[in-house]
N, C-alpha and C positions, 0 to 999 in steps of 0.2 A: 957905340959911336955912330951918329947919324941914324939911330934907331935900329941898327943892324945888331942882331944877337946871335950868339953861338949856343946852341942847345945840345946838351949831352945827357942822355938818360941811362938808367941802370938796365942790366939784362933782365930784370924782373918787372920792368915797366913797359906797358904798351903805349905807344905815342900816336896821337892823331894831330896832324898839322893842317889847320884850316886857313884858307885865305880866299877872300872874295866869294865866300859861300861854298867853296869846294874843298875837298880833302886833297891836299897836295902830297902829303906823305903819311904813311902809317907803318908801324912795325914795332918790333921789340928791340929796346936798347939802341935807338937811333942817335946819331950825332950829325948836326947840320946847322947851317946859318939860315936865319930868317929875318924878315923885316918886322920888328915888333909892333909898330902902329897898325899894320894891316893883317897881322897873323894872330891866330888863336891856337893855343896848345892845350891838348887834352891828355892828361897822364893817368893811366889806369894801372894800378898795381895788380899784377897777375900771380904773384907769389902766394904760397899757402899762408893763410892768416888764422890766428886764434882769437876767438871771440868769447870772453867769459860772460856769464850771466848769473843773476840771482833774482828769484821772484817767489812769490807766495801763492799757494793754491789750497783749495779745500777738498778733502777726500770725501768718499761716499758716506762716511759716518760723521760728516760735518766737523772734521778736525783740520786745523790749519797746519800746513807743512811747508817748510822752507826748502826750495830746490836750488842747488848751486851746481853749476857745471861749466862746460867749455865746448864750443862748437868750432870745428876745423872746417874751413871752406876756402875756395879760390874762385876767382872770376874767370870762368872758362870761355866766355864769349864777350870780349870787351866791346865789339861793335853793337851788340844788342843792348848792353848796359848803357852806353853813352847816348842811345836814342831816348832813354827814359830818365836818366839822371845826369846832372851837370858835374863833370869832372874836370872842367877847365881850370887852368892855373893862371895867376898873375905873373908879371915879370920876375917876381921874387920866388916863384915856385909854390906859392900858397894857393889852396883851392879857393875859388871865388865864391862858392856856395857851401852850404852845409849838407849837400846830398851824400857825400861819403859817409857822414855820421848817420844820415837817414837810412842808408843801406844797412848799416850795422843794427840800427834799431828795428828795421823790418825783419831782419834775420832773427833777432831775439824775440820779437813778437810772434813770428812763425813758430819758433820752438816752444814758446809759452802756450800758444793755442793748441798745438799738438799734444803737449804735456798735459794741459788741462783736460783734454778729451779722454786721456787715459786715467789720470789721477781721480777724477770725479766719479769714475766707475769702480774704484777700488777702496776698500777700507784702509784705515791708517796702517794697520799691522802689515798688510800685504804691500803697501807702498814702501814702507821702511825696509822690508825684506826683499823687495823685487826691483832694486835699482838697476841691476844688469839687464833684466828683461825689459824694463821701461826704456832704458837707453837704446837698446837694439831696435825696439819697435819704433821709436821716434826717428832714429836714423834712417830706417827703411822708408818711413813716410816722407822724410825730407828729400830723399833721393827721387821720389816720384811726385813731389809737390810742384804744382803748376806755376806758382808765383816765382819760385826760384828759377825755373826754366825760362820764364819771360824776362827775368833780369839777367840771364846768362851766368848765374851763379851755380856752382857745384858744391854740394855738401860732402865733405871728405870723412867726417867722423863726429860722433857726439859722445862726450864723457860726462856722466853725472857724478860729480865729486862728493856730494853729500845730500842726504834727505833728512831733515831734522824737524821734529814736531816742536810746538811751543814749549816754554820752560815747564809749565805746570804738567802738561801731558808727558813730557820727558821724565819728570820725577815720578809720575804715576806708573809709567811703563817700567822705569828702573826699579820701583818698589815691587811691581808685579813680578818682574823677572828675577829680582833678588829673592823674593819669597819662593819663587819656583826653584831657583838654584838651591835655596836652603832646604826646601822639601826634597829635592833630588839628593842633596848631601845626607839628609836624615835617612832617606830611603836607602842610600848606599851603606850607611852605618848599620841600619836595621838588617840589610841584606847580608852584610858581613857577619853580624851577630847571629843571624839565622843560619848562615852557612857554618859558623863555628858550632852552634847548637846541633845542627844536623850532622856535622862531622863527629861531634861527641856522641850523638845518638848512634851513629853507625859504629863507632868504636865500641860503645857499650853493647850494642847488638852483636857485634863480632865476638866480644868477650863472652856474652851469654851463649852464643851459638857454639863457641869453643867449649864452654863448660858443659853444655848439653851434649856435644859430641863426645867429650870425655866421659860423662856419666853414661851415655849410651854404650860406649866401649866397655866401661866397667860392668854395665848390666849384661852385655853380651858375654863378657868373661865369666861373670857369675853364672849366667845361664849355661855356658859351656861347662863350667865346673859342676853345676847341679846335674846337667845331662850326663857328665862323666860319672858322677857319684851314683846317679840312677842306673846307668849302665852297669857300673861295678856291682851295685846292690842287686840288680837283676841277675847278673851272672852269679853273684853269691847265693841269691835265693834259688837260682837254678841248680847251683852246686849243692846247697843244703838239701833241696828236694831230691836231688839225685842220691845224696848221701843217706837221707832218710829212707829212700827207696831201697838202697843197697843194704842199710842196716836192717830194714824190715825183711828183706829177702834172707839176710844172714840169720836173723832171729827165727824166721820161719824154718830155715834149714836146721838150726840148732834144736828148735822145738820138735821138728820131725825126727831128728836123730835121737833126742831124749825120749820122745814118745816110743820110738822103736826099741830103746834100751829098757824102758820100764814096763813095756807092754807085757812081757812074760811074768813080771812080778806083781802085776795089778791084782791078781786073784789070791795072792799069798796073804796069810795072816800077818798082822803087823808085828806080832810077837816074834814070829819066825824071822821077819825082816830085820828086827832089831838084833836078834841073836846072830843072824848072818852078818849084820853090819859090824857087830863087835867081835866077830870071829868066835863067839861062844866062850871066851876065856876071861871076861871081865867080871870079877866077883861082885864088885859094887853094883854093876848093872844087874847081875843075877839077883842080888838081895833086894834091889829096888823093884824088880819084876815080881819077886816073891811077895813083898809087902803090898804091891799093887793088886796081886791076885787075892791076897787076904782081904784087902779092902773091898774088892768087888764081891767077894763071897762072905762078907761079914754077917749076913743074915743066916748063913749056914753054920757059922762057928758059934758055938755056945759061949765060950770064954777063952780068951787068949791073953796070957800075961807075958809082956815083953819087958824084961827088967833092964836096967842100965847096964848091968854086968853082961847080960846077953848081947846087947847092942855093942858094948865095948869089946867083948871077945870077938864078935863077928867083924867089927870094923878093924880090930887089931889083926885078926887072922887074914882078912883080905889085904891089909896093908903089907903084911909080911909076904903074902903070896905075890902080891904085886911087885 
């Protein structure tokens, strides 16, 4: 009414009230009356804001990559910002210029320039795998960037949501990694088969070692038995030798005794010995000796007739006497 307005702002809005070329009021969340025809209101949002972005860059190996992310920022110094950009509003609260959008575009361009400086030095594979490192580096550079300081803007955080190559390169990378995964799977299968074969080999080796140990034990047992048999035979040979030695001594003793017995009879005539042996009473032996004497002296006997009757009477007589 009559050009008088009541202005009420939010706690997250910094207000500048200009009139006659001078700042009459400024502050956060102010409420006041003003005369509209001669007043200019500047409303600067100081709350944290999220700025999404999407742009395309080229890597060091000339591959295009799409970078999507989000920048968190806030206007830390509204007084510095309003000296460079127009944040004035009309009576309906709408910005009179496009400078608020220009600020957002400048922030996106700053992020893109910093990102380009990193991405163009890295091959595609490193870019796709290094999103965390790229985001941290860009955020650190934003905090020290001079253009943001001149605008009174503070970067709070930068999140890279996705880094994507073009469709053809994505398919090529998928095929490459799919082949690598398949090779790893095959290698794992071969490794399991090798492990199974190796385990089977160890089992066979253990079985063979067990058989060798058993045979070695058997050989040792046989050697022990042979050694025992050899020891027994050695003792037996020793015993036989001793027995032979004893028998030899016994035979020598008997021979010596026999020699002592027959030594007195060595010079006697055998005829006498035979007579003595028979006790001189065996008629048959006497007849045999007589015939032997006749035979030995046959050249001295002219003729001798021995009739069967004579032999029969001699043999009969000797039989009776016997």
